[in-house]
N, C-alpha and C positions, 0 to 999 in steps of 0.2 A: 771237476766237481766245485772247487772253490770259485772259479769263474761263473758257474752257474748260480752259486749261492749269492755272489757279488751282484749278479744281473737280477736276481729276484728282489735284493735289497733296493736296488735302483728303481725297479718298477713300483715297488711298494711306496718309496719316497715319493715317486712322480705322481702316483695316484693320490697319495695323501695331500700333496701340494694342490692338485686339481680340486680335490674335495673341499680343502680349506679355502681356496679361492672362490669356488662356487657358493659356499656357505657365506663368506665374507660379502660377496656380491648381494646375496639374498638378504643379509642383515642390512647392508646399505640401502637397498632398495625399500625394505621395510621402514628403516629409519626415516627415509626421504618421504615416504608416504605419511607416515605418522606426523612428521614436521609439517608437511603440506596441510594435513587435516587440521593441525593445531593452529597454523596461521589463519586458515579459513574460519575457524572457531573464534579466533580473536578479533575478526573483523566482521562478524556475522550481524547483518542488520535485521531488524524486526520492526515492520511498520504496524501501528495500531491506529484504529480509527475511533472517534469519539464525537458525541454531540451533546449540547447543552442548551438551556434556555434562559440562563441568567449569569451575569458576570458577578461572581461571589465577592470579588474584591471591591466593586463599586456599588453592587446592589441593583445594577441596571438590568432590566429585562432585555435580552437579545439572545437570539438563536445563533449558535456558532457550531460549525463542523470543522473538526480538527484531525490532522494526521501527525503522528508522533513516532520517531524512531527511537524504540526502546532498546535497540540492540547495541553492539559494541563497535560496529563499523558503519561507514557511510552507506546510504541506500540511493540508488538511482530509481526514481518512479518513471517507467517507461510506458505504461498504459493504465488507463482507469475508465470505469463505467459506473454511472448511477443508474439504478432501476428501482421502480415502485410498482409492486403488483404486476410485474412482467413488463412494464412499460419502460423503454429506454429514455432517459432524461438528459437531453443534450444541454439544456440551460434550466434555471430555476422556474422560469415561466411555464415550462412543460409540466412540472409537478403541480404548480399552482392551478393550471387550467384542469388537470386531472382530478385534483383532490380538494381544492380549497375556495371555490367560488360558488354562488348559489346555483342550485341544481336547475333552476327554471331559466338560466341563461342558455340561449340556443347554442348548439355546437359550433356553428360557424361564427359565433359572436364571442366566444369565451376568451380567445387570445386578445381580441380588441377590448374586452373588458378588463383584463389584467394591464394591458398597455396603457389604458386610460387611467387606472389607478396609479400607476407609476408616474404618469405624466403630471399628476397633481403635485408631485414632489413630497408627498405625505408618507410614501413608502420607498424605503432605499435598501439595497442590497450591496454589500462590498465583496469583492473577489480578491484572492491572491493565486497566481499561476502556480499550479503544482506539476503539470505534464512536463517530463523531461527533468525535473528538478532533482538535485542531490540534497538529501537530508543528513546532516551531520548527526553523529551519535547524540542522542537525548534532545535533538532538535524537534520542536513542536511548530507546526504551521496551521493557523487558523485560515482555511481557504474560502470560506463563506461566512459572512457576518450579516445578521439580519436584524436590526434593532426593532424593537416592538413599536408600532406606530401608535400615536396618541389618539384614542377614540373620539375625543372632543374635536379633532381636527379632521379625521377621516375615519368613520365607522367602517367603510368598505376595507380600507387597508388593515384596520385592527382585526377585522373578521377573518381575512386571509391569513394573518399571522397566526391567529389562534387555532384555525383549521390546520395549517401546516404544522404547528407545535403538537397537535394531537396525533399526527401520523408520522412525525419525524422518526420515531424508532423503527418504523416499517420500511424506511428507506435502506436499500442494499447498496453497498459499494464493493466493487471488484477492482483490485489493483494488481498490476505486475511490476515487480522491482527486482533490482539485481545488485550484487555485491561488487566490489572492486575486482574480485576474481572472476566476474562474469557468470556467477551462479545466480539463477533466478528463480523466484517463486511466484505463484499466483495466490492471493489471498482474498478471501470474501468476508465482509462484515455486514451485520453483527453477528454472523454464524461463527466468526473466529477460526475459519478454516485456513490452512496454509499448506500448499502443495508445491514441491519442486517441479520446475519445468524446463525444457531445453532452451526456450527463447520466449519473448513476450510478443504480443500482437503489436502491429505498428500503430503508433499514436497518430491519429488523424484529425486531431483538433488543436 
C-alpha cells in the first residue's frame, strides 16, 4: 500500500513537472512573440507623399513632389508608379502631354511640342532617384523639382507649368516599401491607404 502511495506521488510530481515545463515553454514563446512585435514596432517605417507649388523659405514658385519617412525605422522603397486619370506616367512628359498643352495640338505632335519647349532651356525639371532607395527615419526626399518658368521668356513653358499645377493634386502615387524585417506595405496617395503585402512588384525602371 505504501509503495503504491509513493508511486502515485511520483506520478503526480512527474505530471506537474511536465505541466510546468509546457507552461514555461508557452510563456517563453509568447514573450518571444511579444518581443519580436515590439522590435518590429520600434523600426516601423511609414512613407508619406506630398506636393507643393512654392518654396516657403525662399518664396520661389516651384512645384515639388516629396516622399518622407515619418516612421521610426528605415524604409526601402522597392516599387512605385505614378498615374493620372488611369494613365501610367513613366516620365513627366507623359503627364504634360496628357494634361498640360494646348488641345489643338495633334496627338502625334504632342510629345514633339513638349520636347521643343524643353529644348529652349526655358523649362527645366530636376529629379532625384528614389527607386530602391533607403529612407532613414524622418528623411525627406524631393524627387521632382519643377521651377516655374518666366512667362516673359517662354509663355509656352509658363502655361505648361500652370496647367500642371492645376492638376497636381489629381496625380496618384502607388509605392511599395519594406522594413528591415522584410515586412512590406503597399501605399496609395493621396488616398492615404496602406496595406501589408507579402512582397513588392519588381522595380523595372
